[in-house]
C-alpha positions in Angstrom: 171.9 93.3 108.4 168.7 95.3 108.0 169.1 99.1 107.9 166.5 101.2 109.6 166.5 104.7 108.1 163.5 106.1 109.9 165.8 108.6 111.6 165.4 110.7 108.5 161.7 110.9 108.6 160.1 114.0 110.1 156.8 113.8 111.8 155.1 117.1 112.5 152.0 117.7 114.6 149.0 118.6 112.6 145.3 119.1 113.0 142.5 118.0 110.8 139.9 120.5 109.4 136.9 120.0 107.2 136.9 121.7 103.7 134.3 122.0 101.0 135.4 122.3 97.4 133.4 123.4 94.3 133.5 121.3 91.2 135.9 122.6 88.6 137.4 121.6 85.3 140.3 124.0 85.8 143.9 122.7 85.9 145.6 123.8 89.1 148.9 122.9 90.9 148.5 120.0 93.3 150.6 121.0 96.3 153.2 118.4 97.3 152.7 116.4 94.1 154.1 116.3 90.6 157.0 117.7 88.9 159.5 120.0 90.6 162.2 122.5 89.9 165.6 121.9 91.5 168.2 124.3 93.0 171.2 123.8 95.2 173.2 125.7 97.7 176.7 124.7 96.6 179.6 126.5 98.2 182.3 125.2 95.8 183.2 127.6 93.1 182.3 130.9 94.8 179.6 132.5 96.9 176.3 130.6 96.4 173.4 132.7 95.4 170.2 132.8 97.4 167.0 131.5 96.0 165.6 133.7 93.2 162.0 134.8 94.0 161.4 135.6 90.3 162.3 132.0 89.2 160.1 130.5 91.9 157.2 132.7 90.8 157.7 131.6 87.2 157.7 128.0 88.3 154.5 128.6 90.3 152.8 130.4 87.4 153.7 127.4 85.1 151.9 125.1 87.4 154.7 123.7 89.6 154.4 123.8 93.4 157.6 122.0 94.4 161.2 122.9 94.7 163.8 120.2 95.3 166.4 122.1 97.3 169.8 120.4 98.0 172.0 122.1 100.6 175.6 120.9 100.1 177.3 121.2 103.6 180.8 120.5 102.4 182.3 123.4 104.3 180.9 121.9 107.6 182.4 118.4 107.3 184.6 119.0 110.4 182.6 121.6 112.3 179.1 122.6 113.4 176.8 124.5 111.1 177.4 128.2 111.4 174.6 130.6 112.4 174.9 132.1 108.9 174.3 128.8 107.3 171.2 128.1 109.5 170.0 131.6 108.6 170.6 130.9 104.9 168.4 127.8 105.2 165.7 129.8 107.0 165.9 132.4 104.2 165.4 129.7 101.5 162.3 128.4 103.3 161.0 132.0 103.6 161.5 132.7 99.9 159.8 129.5 99.0 156.9 130.3 101.3 156.5 133.8 99.9 156.2 132.4 96.4 153.7 129.5 97.1 156.3 126.8 96.8 157.0 123.8 99.0 160.4 122.3 99.4 161.7 118.7 99.0 164.8 119.0 101.0 168.1 117.1 101.0 171.4 117.8 102.8 174.6 116.3 101.7 178.4 116.8 102.0 179.4 116.3 98.4 178.1 116.2 94.8 180.3 113.4 93.6 181.4 109.8 94.1 184.0 109.9 96.9 186.1 113.0 96.3 185.0 114.4 99.6 184.2 112.1 102.5 181.1 112.0 104.6 181.9 113.3 108.1 182.0 110.9 111.0 178.6 109.9 112.4 179.0 112.2 115.4 179.2 115.2 113.0 176.1 114.2 111.1 174.2 113.7 114.3 175.3 117.2 115.5 174.1 118.7 112.2 170.7 116.9 112.6 170.4 118.4 116.1 171.2 121.9 114.7 168.7 121.5 111.8 165.8 120.1 113.8 164.5 123.5 115.1 164.9 125.1 111.6 162.9 122.2 110.0 160.3 122.4 112.7 159.9 126.2 112.2 159.4 125.6 108.5 157.3 122.4 108.5 154.5 124.3 106.7 156.6 124.6 103.6 158.6 121.4 103.8 156.9 118.8 101.6 159.4 116.1 102.6 163.0 115.6 103.6 165.1 113.1 101.7 167.4 110.9 103.7 170.6 112.6 102.5 173.6 113.3 104.7 175.5 110.0 104.0 177.6 109.0 101.0 177.9 110.5 97.5 175.2 113.0 96.7 173.6 112.2 100.0 172.2 109.0 98.5 173.3 106.7 101.5 175.6 104.8 99.1 179.0 103.7 100.2 179.0 105.3 103.6 182.2 105.2 105.6 182.9 101.9 107.4 181.0 101.5 110.5 178.0 103.8 109.7 175.5 101.0 109.7 176.9 99.5 112.9 175.7 102.5 114.9 172.6 101.5 117.0 169.4 102.7 115.3 168.5 104.5 118.5 171.4 106.9 118.0 170.1 107.8 114.5 166.6 108.4 115.7 167.2 111.6 117.6 165.2 112.3 120.7 164.2 115.8 119.7 160.5 116.5 118.8 161.7 116.8 115.2 163.1 113.4 115.1 160.9 111.3 117.5 161.8 107.9 118.7 159.4 105.2 117.7 159.1 101.6 118.7 
């Protein structure tokens, strides 16, 4: 069976503009390319800390322009995302924006093989619907979004039985953030 994972791709409206650049031999960070720093929101083991602006500034000053941010949603396996969680994600985007960093995002429900199960597909789809407006609001600072959500570490490995039998149209949400194609 062929698996279509286009549901995880985000397409944002954009406009084209002309730009003129001067020749330079200076090294400069290439936005949305190259090495990245990584941080995670992980609720296990205590209250997760917010992104540290100073560490993002140091990364930017050292020539990095990307942050791979992993939001572990383990506490929401069996319920909708809370307003506090959605605000936390917004705050992470705002901190990255304020420090000249773009985010490579991933959402998952566990950081290990199968100790904690992926929620049923209905729960994942509900979370996608909740996240869509947050991701749209922050599309200027979102470099890309990894597939995530399903399986250990959000790597789409070993999903619960039946995940891939869900019609592709169900995964490709009908909101502007997750447009239907084809």
